C-alpha positions in Angstrom: 179.9 10.1 -57.9 183.9 10.0 -58.7 185.1 6.3 -59.2 186.1 3.7 -56.6 189.2 5.2 -54.9 191.4 3.9 -52.0 189.6 5.3 -49.0 192.4 3.9 -46.4 195.3 6.2 -45.3 198.4 4.9 -43.1 198.4 5.8 -39.6 201.4 7.0 -39.0 201.5 9.5 -42.0 198.5 10.8 -40.2 200.3 11.3 -36.7 203.3 12.4 -38.6 201.4 15.7 -40.3 200.1 17.0 -37.2 203.3 16.3 -35.5 204.9 18.5 -38.6 201.5 21.0 -37.9 202.3 21.3 -34.6 205.9 22.6 -35.2 204.9 25.2 -38.0 201.2 26.6 -36.6 202.9 29.7 -34.7 204.2 30.6 -38.2 201.3 29.4 -40.2 198.7 31.9 -37.9 201.9 34.5 -37.6 201.6 34.5 -42.2 205.5 33.7 -41.9 206.4 32.2 -45.3 208.7 30.4 -44.5 210.8 28.9 -47.6 209.0 26.0 -49.0 206.6 26.0 -45.8 203.0 25.7 -47.9 204.6 23.6 -50.7 205.1 21.2 -47.5 201.6 21.6 -46.5 200.8 20.4 -50.0 203.1 17.8 -50.1 201.8 16.0 -46.8 197.9 16.4 -47.9 198.5 14.8 -50.7 200.9 12.2 -48.8 197.6 10.9 -46.9 195.5 10.6 -50.1 195.6 12.6 -53.0 192.4 13.4 -53.6 192.0 16.0 -50.9 192.8 19.3 -50.6 193.5 21.7 -48.1 192.8 25.8 -46.9 193.8 28.0 -44.1 191.3 30.7 -43.6 190.0 32.9 -41.1 188.9 30.9 -37.9 184.8 31.1 -37.5 185.7 30.8 -33.3 189.6 31.1 -33.6 192.2 32.6 -35.4 192.6 30.5 -38.1 190.8 27.1 -39.3 192.4 24.4 -41.3 190.4 21.8 -43.7 191.9 19.0 -44.6 188.7 18.8 -48.1 187.5 15.9 -50.1 187.0 18.2 -52.5 183.7 16.9 -53.9 184.1 13.3 -53.3 181.9 11.9 -51.1 184.1 8.4 -50.9 186.7 10.8 -49.1 185.1 12.1 -47.3 185.4 9.3 -44.4 189.3 9.6 -44.7 189.2 13.3 -44.0 187.4 12.7 -41.0 189.2 10.0 -39.7 192.8 12.6 -40.3 190.7 15.3 -38.2 189.5 13.1 -35.5 193.2 12.6 -34.5 193.9 16.9 -34.7 195.9 17.9 -31.8 194.1 20.9 -29.7 195.6 24.2 -30.4 194.3 27.0 -28.9 194.4 29.3 -31.9 193.5 26.8 -34.6 190.1 25.0 -35.7 190.3 22.5 -37.8 187.3 20.8 -40.0 186.9 18.4 -43.1 184.5 20.1 -45.6 184.9 24.1 -46.1 182.9 26.2 -44.8 180.6 28.5 -45.5 182.7 32.2 -45.6 182.2 36.6 -44.9 184.1 37.2 -48.3 184.4 39.8 -50.4 183.0 37.5 -53.8 186.7 37.6 -55.1 188.3 34.1 -55.8 191.6 33.5 -56.7 192.6 30.6 -59.6 195.7 28.1 -60.3 197.7 29.7 -62.8 200.7 28.5 -64.9 202.0 32.0 -64.2 203.6 33.1 -61.2 200.5 35.2 -60.1 196.9 33.2 -60.0 194.1 35.0 -61.8 191.3 36.8 -59.6 188.0 36.6 -60.2 185.7 39.1 -59.3 182.5 37.3 -58.7 180.1 40.0 -57.0 178.1 39.7 -60.4 177.9 36.3 -60.9 174.0 34.6 -61.5 172.7 31.3 -60.4 169.9 28.9 -62.2 169.0 26.1 -60.4 167.9 22.8 -62.5 166.2 20.3 -61.3 167.9 16.5 -61.9 166.1 13.2 -62.2 168.4 11.9 -59.7 166.6 14.1 -57.1 169.5 16.2 -56.9 170.1 20.1 -57.9 172.4 21.1 -61.0 173.6 24.7 -60.3 174.7 26.5 -63.8 176.6 29.8 -62.6 178.1 32.5 -65.0 179.0 36.6 -65.3 179.6 39.1 -67.1 183.7 39.5 -69.0 184.5 36.7 -68.0 188.2 35.5 -68.9 189.1 32.7 -70.8 190.0 29.3 -68.6 190.7 26.2 -68.5 188.0 23.7 -67.9 189.8 23.1 -64.3 189.7 26.8 -63.7 186.4 27.2 -64.6 185.5 24.0 -61.9 187.8 25.1 -59.5 186.0 28.9 -59.6 182.3 27.7 -59.5 183.5 25.3 -56.8 185.5 27.2 -54.7 182.3 30.0 -54.8 179.4 27.6 -54.2 181.8 26.5 -51.4 182.0 29.8 -49.9 177.9 30.5 -50.0 177.2 26.6 -48.9 179.7 25.3 -47.6 181.0 22.6 -49.4 179.0 19.6 -46.9 175.4 21.4 -47.8 176.6 21.1 -51.8 177.4 17.8 -51.6 174.1 16.9 -49.8 172.3 18.7 -52.1 173.7 19.7 -55.2 174.4 16.6 -57.7 176.5 18.5 -60.3 177.6 22.4 -60.8 179.0 24.8 -64.1 180.3 28.3 -64.8 179.1 28.7 -68.6 180.2 32.2 -69.5 176.5 32.6 -71.1 173.2 31.3 -71.0 171.0 29.6 -73.5 168.8 33.0 -74.5 165.9 31.5 -72.9 167.4 30.9 -69.8 169.2 33.7 -69.3 166.2 36.0 -67.8 165.3 34.1 -65.0 169.1 34.0 -63.6 169.6 35.1 -60.0 172.3 36.7 -58.2 174.8 34.0 -56.6 174.0 35.8 -53.3 169.8 34.7 -53.7 171.5 31.0 -53.9 171.1 30.2 -50.0 167.7 31.3 -49.8 166.9 28.8 -53.0 168.7 26.0 -51.6 166.3 26.2 -48.3 163.8 26.7 -50.3 163.8 23.5 -52.5 164.9 21.4 -49.6 162.0 22.6 -47.2 159.6 21.8 -50.7 161.3 18.4 -50.7 160.8 17.7 -46.7 157.4 18.2 -46.9 156.7 16.6 -49.9 155.1 19.4 -52.3 155.9 20.3 -55.9 158.9 22.4 -56.1 157.8 26.0 -56.6 159.2 29.3 -55.8 157.8 32.7 -55.4 160.0 34.6 -57.6 159.7 31.9 -60.6 162.9 33.0 -61.4 165.6 30.1 -60.9 164.5 26.5 -61.5 163.7 24.3 -64.3 163.6 20.8 -64.5 166.4 18.8 -65.9 165.6 15.6 -68.2 168.0 12.7 -68.4 169.2 13.5 -71.7 170.6 16.6 -70.3 168.0 18.9 -71.6 166.1 21.7 -69.9 162.5 20.6 -69.9 160.7 24.1 -69.0 159.5 26.0 -65.6 158.4 24.0 -62.1 
């Protein structure tokens, strides 16, 4: 868990943010890139709390959705919810406090110091699910021909992929840690499974846990127990 942070937000800043958003909402829907519009949105969200991030995407029920996310920080979820509680009613917008699962093309864009973001095609990515000592789960991700990425880019890529597949709320509820690696240990590599099956794997382990059963998956390909020192004990 991320260390203690300020978890309050100035109500006046919330009001100022939504007043500004109402003014520019039509431009955001139309995709009109007014000078400084996105940077202003970024500044305002960070002004609400520096740990928050935002995302605009196609809505599930309307044209667009705005997410103000705690970025996996459970302590900041009440802050995001407090902000979204004051969201205006706009006919073409819906608002969320965590990133939602998406219908997507299995490609992610990463921030880069260069002018253009880095695009990753994750269609061939695979995962291994590890049972952690605290009762949660660790997810290891990997893919072929990964470019050289910084630690923050690997973290962003893994987080974006998990959010797109599972949704941020489920990630925070179930997954203790996640990591993107260039390759798995040789004794794990043959156990890797396509990330397209991750929702099924998570649903299975949740069902087994709720029934009080040993965690057992029929395809025997994705689950290991993680020892307290971070080493893998073997199959479950």
